[in-house]
N, C-alpha and C positions, 0 to 999 in steps of 0.2 A: 789525551791519553785514554787507552782502553786496556782493561785487564779482563780477559775472557777465561773464566774457569771452565766453561763448557767446551771451548775449543783449545784451551791451554796455550794462549798467545798473549803477548804484551806488545801493544803498539805505542811507540813514543812519538808524539806529534811534534813536528818541526815546523818552523815558520816559512811561509810562502812556498809550500810544496803541496798545494791542494788539500791541506790538512782537514778542513771542515768536510769536504766531500768524502775523504777517506774515512773520517770518523763515522759519518752517516752510513756509508757503505758497510763498514765493519759492524756497527751497532745493530744493523738490520738482521745480522746473523747471531747476535748475542741473546742471552736468556736472563731471566730473573736471577739476581745474585752476582751477575757480572758488573764491572764498574766501567761506566762511560762518562767522561767529562762532558759537561753541558755544552750545547750549541745555542746560538741565539734563537729567539722566538721566530724570526722571519725564516731562518735556515730550517728550523724544524717543520714549519708550515710547508715550505717549498719541497722539503724531503718527502713529506707525506703525499704531496701532490704527485711526486715522481714515483710513488709506490714503495718508499723506504720508511720503516717504522722503528721506533725505539720500544724495547720491552717495557711493560708497565711496572715492573718491580725493581727498577734500577735506583730509585731515589734513595733508598736506605743505605746502599753501599756508597753512593756518591756523597751523601752527608757524612758517612763514616770517614771517608777520605778527606773531606773538607775540614772536619773536626781535627783530624790528625795533622793536616797542614797548618791549621790555625795555631795549634799548640806548638808545633815545631818552629814556626816562623815567629811566634811571640818570644820563644826562647832566644831567637836570634835578633830580637829587637825590631822585627818588621811587624809592628803592632797591628794585628788583625787583618793583614793583607793576605788575600787568598788568590793563589794562581791556579788557573784551571788545569794546566798541564804540568805534569811532573817531569823534570829531566831524569835521565837514567839513574844518577846517583841517589836522588830522593825516592824514586820508584823502588830501587833495591832496598832502601831502608824501610820503606812502607811494607813491602811484600815479604822480606826475609829471603835468606839464601836458598831455601828448599824450593819455593815457588819460582824465584828468579832463575835458578839454574835448570829447572825442568821444563819451563815454558819457552815457546818460540818467540823470540824478541826481534822486532823489526821497526824500521822507520824509513823515511825518504830523505834524500839530499838532492841538491840542485846546483847547477853551474853557478858559482858565486857572482859572476858578472851579471848574468840575467836576473839572479835573485835580488841583487842590490837595486836594480831598476824597478822590479816588481814591488819591492819594499817601499821605495820612494813614492810610487803612485798610490799605494795602499795607505800609507801614513798621512798622505796629503789629500785624501779623497774628499774631505769636507772643507778643505782650505779655500777661501775666497781668492787668495793670491798665493800661488805655489812658489816655493823657493826654486832656484835652479837645481837641476838634477845633480850636477857635479858638486855644487855647493853643499847640497844635502849629504852626499856621500862623504865628503871631506870632513864633515862635523859629526857624523853618526858614530856611535860608540861600537866597539868591537862586538859586543854581545848582540847588537842589532844586525850587524852585517854577517855574523857567523852563526851557524847552528852547531858547531863542533861540541860545545859543552853540554848540549842537550842529549847526545847519544854516546858520550864517552864518560869514563870514570878514571881518574888519575891519568888523563891524557891518552887512554886506550879505548878504542872502539869496542863497545860491549854488546853490540847487536849481533844477532845471528845472521842478519842480512840487512844491508842498506840498499834499498831500491832507488832507482834513478828517476827523478821527476821527468827528465827528458823523454823517457820511454814509458810514460804514465799508463797508457792504455794496455800495453803488453804486460807491464809490471802488475797491474791489477788482475789480469787474467792469471798470471803466475801465482799471486797470492790466493786467489779463488781456488785454483787447483791444489795448492799446498794445503789449504784449510778445508777443502771439500765444500765450498760455498756453492749455492745455486745461482746467485747473481754474479756476473762477470764484468760489469761496467759501473762507472761512477755516476751519481747524480751531479748535475751541473749547478753548483752552489758557489757564491762569492766569486763570480767571474771577474777576472783581472780588470782593474780600472784602466790599464794601459792598452789603449786601442792602437797605439803606434807600434807596429811590428818591426821597426827599423833594427837592424842588427846592433848589438851592444857596442861593437867596435866603432860604429858611426856616432854613438851618443856619449861615450865616456871619454873624458879627457885623460891625458897621460897621468896627471896627478890623481884623478879618481881611480884609475887602474892601479896605481901604486898603493893607494889607501886600501882598496879591496884586497889586494894581494898580501898586504901586511896583516890585515884582520883575519884573513882566511887561509893563511899559509899552510896550516896543518891539513885541512881538507883538500886544498889544491895538491899538496904532495901525496896524500893518502889515495885520492881518487884519480890522480893524474889529470886534473883539469888543465887545459891549455888555452891561452888567449888565441883567438882566431880572428883574422881579418877577412871581412867580406865586403 
Protein backbone atom coordinates (compact mmCIF):
# COMPACT_ATOMS: atom_id res chain seq x y z
CA UNK A 1 0.00 0.00 0.00
CA UNK A 2 1.08 3.57 -0.64
CA UNK A 3 -0.40 6.78 0.73
CA UNK A 4 1.12 9.79 -1.00
CA UNK A 5 0.25 13.13 0.52
CA UNK A 6 2.51 14.77 -2.05
CA UNK A 7 0.48 13.50 -5.02
CA UNK A 8 -2.76 12.84 -3.09
CA UNK A 9 -3.22 9.22 -4.08
CA UNK A 10 -3.84 5.90 -2.33
CA UNK A 11 -2.61 2.71 -3.95
CA UNK A 12 -4.08 -0.54 -2.60
CA UNK A 13 -1.79 -3.47 -3.40
CA UNK A 14 -3.48 -6.63 -4.66
CA UNK A 15 -1.93 -10.08 -4.98
CA UNK A 16 -0.32 -11.36 -8.18
CA UNK A 17 -0.76 -8.11 -10.12
CA UNK A 18 2.92 -6.99 -10.30
CA UNK A 19 2.36 -5.32 -6.92
CA UNK A 20 6.00 -5.06 -5.86
CA UNK A 21 7.02 -3.46 -9.15
CA UNK A 22 4.10 -1.03 -8.90
CA UNK A 23 5.05 -0.12 -5.31
CA UNK A 24 8.63 0.63 -6.37
CA UNK A 25 7.42 2.63 -9.38
CA UNK A 26 5.11 4.75 -7.22
CA UNK A 27 7.50 5.11 -4.27
CA UNK A 28 10.12 6.60 -6.58
CA UNK A 29 7.81 9.62 -6.95
CA UNK A 30 6.94 9.92 -3.25
CA UNK A 31 8.53 12.24 -0.71
CA UNK A 32 9.26 12.29 3.01
CA UNK A 33 6.08 11.90 5.03
CA UNK A 34 4.39 9.65 2.49
CA UNK A 35 3.66 6.08 3.57
CA UNK A 36 5.07 3.18 1.55
CA UNK A 37 4.84 -0.38 2.84
CA UNK A 38 8.14 -2.19 2.85
CA UNK A 39 9.50 -4.36 0.07
CA UNK A 40 12.01 -7.15 0.47
CA UNK A 41 15.72 -6.35 0.69
CA UNK A 42 16.47 -8.05 -2.62
CA UNK A 43 13.68 -6.10 -4.35
CA UNK A 44 15.00 -2.81 -2.94
CA UNK A 45 18.50 -3.57 -4.21
CA UNK A 46 17.22 -4.52 -7.65
CA UNK A 47 15.05 -1.40 -7.74
CA UNK A 48 18.04 0.82 -7.00
CA UNK A 49 20.02 -0.88 -9.75
CA UNK A 50 17.17 -0.04 -12.13
CA UNK A 51 17.24 3.61 -11.05
CA UNK A 52 14.25 3.58 -8.68
CA UNK A 53 14.66 4.90 -5.15
CA UNK A 54 12.73 5.20 -1.90
CA UNK A 55 12.65 8.59 -0.12
CA UNK A 56 14.83 8.56 2.99
CA UNK A 57 12.17 9.85 5.38
CA UNK A 58 9.54 7.15 4.97
CA UNK A 59 10.43 5.05 8.00
CA UNK A 60 8.64 7.14 10.62
CA UNK A 61 5.29 7.04 8.81
CA UNK A 62 5.71 3.32 8.06
CA UNK A 63 6.30 2.62 11.74
CA UNK A 64 3.27 4.73 12.61
CA UNK A 65 1.12 2.56 10.36
CA UNK A 66 2.62 -0.65 11.74
CA UNK A 67 1.91 0.48 15.31
CA UNK A 68 -1.68 1.27 14.36
CA UNK A 69 -1.99 -2.14 12.70
CA UNK A 70 -0.51 -3.91 15.70
CA UNK A 71 -2.99 -2.29 18.06
CA UNK A 72 -5.96 -2.91 15.75
CA UNK A 73 -5.09 -6.55 15.14
CA UNK A 74 -4.36 -7.27 18.79
CA UNK A 75 -7.85 -5.99 19.55
CA UNK A 76 -9.08 -8.62 17.09
CA UNK A 77 -6.96 -11.31 18.79
CA UNK A 78 -4.46 -11.53 15.92
CA UNK A 79 -1.70 -11.15 18.47
CA UNK A 80 1.16 -9.10 17.10
CA UNK A 81 0.68 -10.11 13.48
CA UNK A 82 1.53 -7.28 11.10
CA UNK A 83 0.29 -7.24 7.52
CA UNK A 84 2.30 -5.12 5.10
CA UNK A 85 -0.67 -4.18 2.98
CA UNK A 86 -3.94 -2.74 4.17
CA UNK A 87 -7.18 -3.64 2.41
CA UNK A 88 -9.46 -0.74 1.56
CA UNK A 89 -11.61 -1.06 4.69
CA UNK A 90 -8.60 -0.82 7.03
CA UNK A 91 -6.98 1.94 4.96
CA UNK A 92 -10.19 3.95 5.30
CA UNK A 93 -10.15 3.49 9.09
CA UNK A 94 -6.48 4.44 9.26
CA UNK A 95 -6.77 7.56 7.11
CA UNK A 96 -10.20 8.88 8.00
CA UNK A 97 -12.92 10.06 5.66
CA UNK A 98 -11.41 13.45 4.74
CA UNK A 99 -8.21 12.01 3.25
CA UNK A 100 -9.93 8.93 1.87
CA UNK A 101 -12.58 10.90 0.01
CA UNK A 102 -10.23 13.56 -1.38
CA UNK A 103 -7.36 11.32 -2.61
CA UNK A 104 -7.25 9.37 -5.87
CA UNK A 105 -7.64 5.67 -5.02
CA UNK A 106 -6.59 2.87 -7.36
CA UNK A 107 -5.45 -0.74 -7.59
CA UNK A 108 -4.95 -3.50 -10.15
CA UNK A 109 -7.02 -6.59 -10.88
CA UNK A 110 -6.29 -9.64 -13.03
CA UNK A 111 -8.17 -12.32 -14.91
CA UNK A 112 -8.89 -14.82 -12.09
CA UNK A 113 -7.98 -17.89 -14.15
CA UNK A 114 -4.51 -16.57 -14.95
CA UNK A 115 -4.13 -15.22 -11.46
CA UNK A 116 -4.82 -18.62 -9.89
CA UNK A 117 -2.05 -20.19 -11.96
CA UNK A 118 0.39 -17.42 -11.05
CA UNK A 119 -0.55 -17.86 -7.39
CA UNK A 120 0.16 -21.59 -7.61
CA UNK A 121 3.67 -21.10 -8.95
CA UNK A 122 4.47 -18.31 -6.49
CA UNK A 123 3.29 -20.19 -3.41
CA UNK A 124 5.25 -23.29 -4.43
CA UNK A 125 8.40 -21.55 -5.64
CA UNK A 126 10.53 -23.14 -2.90
CA UNK A 127 8.81 -26.51 -2.81
CA UNK A 128 10.95 -29.55 -3.56
CA UNK A 129 7.87 -31.40 -4.77
CA UNK A 130 5.05 -29.25 -6.08
CA UNK A 131 1.42 -30.33 -5.73
CA UNK A 132 -0.62 -30.57 -8.88
CA UNK A 133 -1.96 -27.26 -10.17
CA UNK A 134 -5.61 -28.31 -10.08
CA UNK A 135 -5.19 -30.00 -6.71
CA UNK A 136 -3.77 -26.75 -5.31
CA UNK A 137 -6.65 -24.66 -6.66
CA UNK A 138 -9.31 -27.05 -5.38
CA UNK A 139 -7.97 -26.74 -1.82
CA UNK A 140 -7.07 -23.02 -1.85
CA UNK A 141 -9.14 -20.68 0.30
CA UNK A 142 -11.36 -18.05 -1.30
CA UNK A 143 -9.26 -15.19 0.11
CA UNK A 144 -6.22 -16.60 -1.69
CA UNK A 145 -7.95 -16.99 -5.02
CA UNK A 146 -9.78 -13.65 -4.91
CA UNK A 147 -8.65 -10.02 -4.51
CA UNK A 148 -12.23 -8.76 -4.13
CA UNK A 149 -12.11 -8.00 -0.39
CA UNK A 150 -8.94 -5.98 -0.84
CA UNK A 151 -10.50 -3.15 -2.82
CA UNK A 152 -14.12 -3.25 -1.66
CA UNK A 153 -16.01 -2.14 1.44
CA UNK A 154 -19.35 -3.75 2.24
CA UNK A 155 -19.11 -5.57 -1.09
CA UNK A 156 -18.83 -2.31 -3.06
CA UNK A 157 -15.78 -1.34 -5.13
CA UNK A 158 -14.41 1.83 -3.50
CA UNK A 159 -11.52 2.55 -5.85
CA UNK A 160 -11.70 5.49 -8.22
CA UNK A 161 -10.10 3.25 -10.81
CA UNK A 162 -9.27 -0.46 -11.00
CA UNK A 163 -6.58 -0.90 -13.63
CA UNK A 164 -6.19 -4.15 -15.52
CA UNK A 165 -3.06 -6.25 -15.18
CA UNK A 166 -3.49 -7.57 -18.72
CA UNK A 167 -2.78 -4.05 -20.04
CA UNK A 168 -0.05 -3.34 -17.48
CA UNK A 169 2.33 -1.29 -19.63
CA UNK A 170 -0.40 0.98 -20.96
CA UNK A 171 -2.06 1.27 -17.57
CA UNK A 172 1.23 2.40 -15.97
CA UNK A 173 1.52 5.09 -18.63
CA UNK A 174 -2.04 6.17 -17.81
CA UNK A 175 -1.20 6.36 -14.10
CA UNK A 176 1.98 8.32 -14.84
CA UNK A 177 0.01 10.82 -16.92
CA UNK A 178 -2.72 11.08 -14.29
CA UNK A 179 -0.25 11.80 -11.49
CA UNK A 180 2.27 13.79 -13.59
CA UNK A 181 5.12 11.32 -13.03
CA UNK A 182 8.40 11.50 -14.92
CA UNK A 183 8.92 7.73 -15.24
CA UNK A 184 6.41 5.75 -17.31
CA UNK A 185 7.56 2.13 -17.01
CA UNK A 186 7.94 -0.46 -14.25
CA UNK A 187 11.13 -2.01 -12.92
CA UNK A 188 11.16 -5.77 -13.48
CA UNK A 189 10.92 -7.31 -10.00
CA UNK A 190 9.67 -10.69 -8.75
CA UNK A 191 9.37 -12.10 -12.25
CA UNK A 192 6.76 -14.85 -12.43
CA UNK A 193 7.97 -18.32 -11.53
CA UNK A 194 5.74 -19.69 -14.28
CA UNK A 195 7.79 -19.99 -17.43
CA UNK A 196 5.10 -22.10 -19.09
CA UNK A 197 2.91 -19.70 -21.07
CA UNK A 198 0.32 -22.32 -21.99
CA UNK A 199 -3.16 -20.80 -22.03
CA UNK A 200 -5.12 -21.40 -18.82
CA UNK A 201 -7.84 -23.30 -20.67
CA UNK A 202 -5.26 -26.02 -21.41
CA UNK A 203 -4.10 -26.23 -17.79
CA UNK A 204 -7.19 -25.95 -15.63
CA UNK A 205 -9.58 -28.85 -15.15
CA UNK A 206 -13.33 -28.31 -15.22
CA UNK A 207 -13.37 -28.73 -11.43
CA UNK A 208 -10.65 -26.11 -10.97
CA UNK A 209 -12.53 -23.75 -13.25
CA UNK A 210 -15.67 -24.16 -11.14
CA UNK A 211 -13.64 -23.58 -7.96
CA UNK A 212 -12.16 -20.33 -9.31
CA UNK A 213 -15.54 -19.11 -10.51
CA UNK A 214 -17.09 -19.83 -7.11
CA UNK A 215 -14.36 -17.92 -5.26
CA UNK A 216 -14.20 -15.04 -7.74
CA UNK A 217 -17.82 -14.73 -8.85
CA UNK A 218 -18.06 -11.09 -7.78
CA UNK A 219 -15.08 -9.82 -9.78
CA UNK A 220 -16.02 -12.04 -12.71
CA UNK A 221 -19.41 -10.36 -12.81
CA UNK A 222 -18.15 -6.84 -12.08
CA UNK A 223 -15.33 -6.83 -14.65
CA UNK A 224 -17.08 -9.14 -17.12
CA UNK A 225 -14.29 -11.72 -17.18
CA UNK A 226 -15.07 -14.62 -19.48
CA UNK A 227 -13.58 -18.08 -19.85
CA UNK A 228 -11.86 -18.34 -23.21
CA UNK A 229 -10.72 -21.47 -25.02
CA UNK A 230 -7.50 -21.34 -27.01
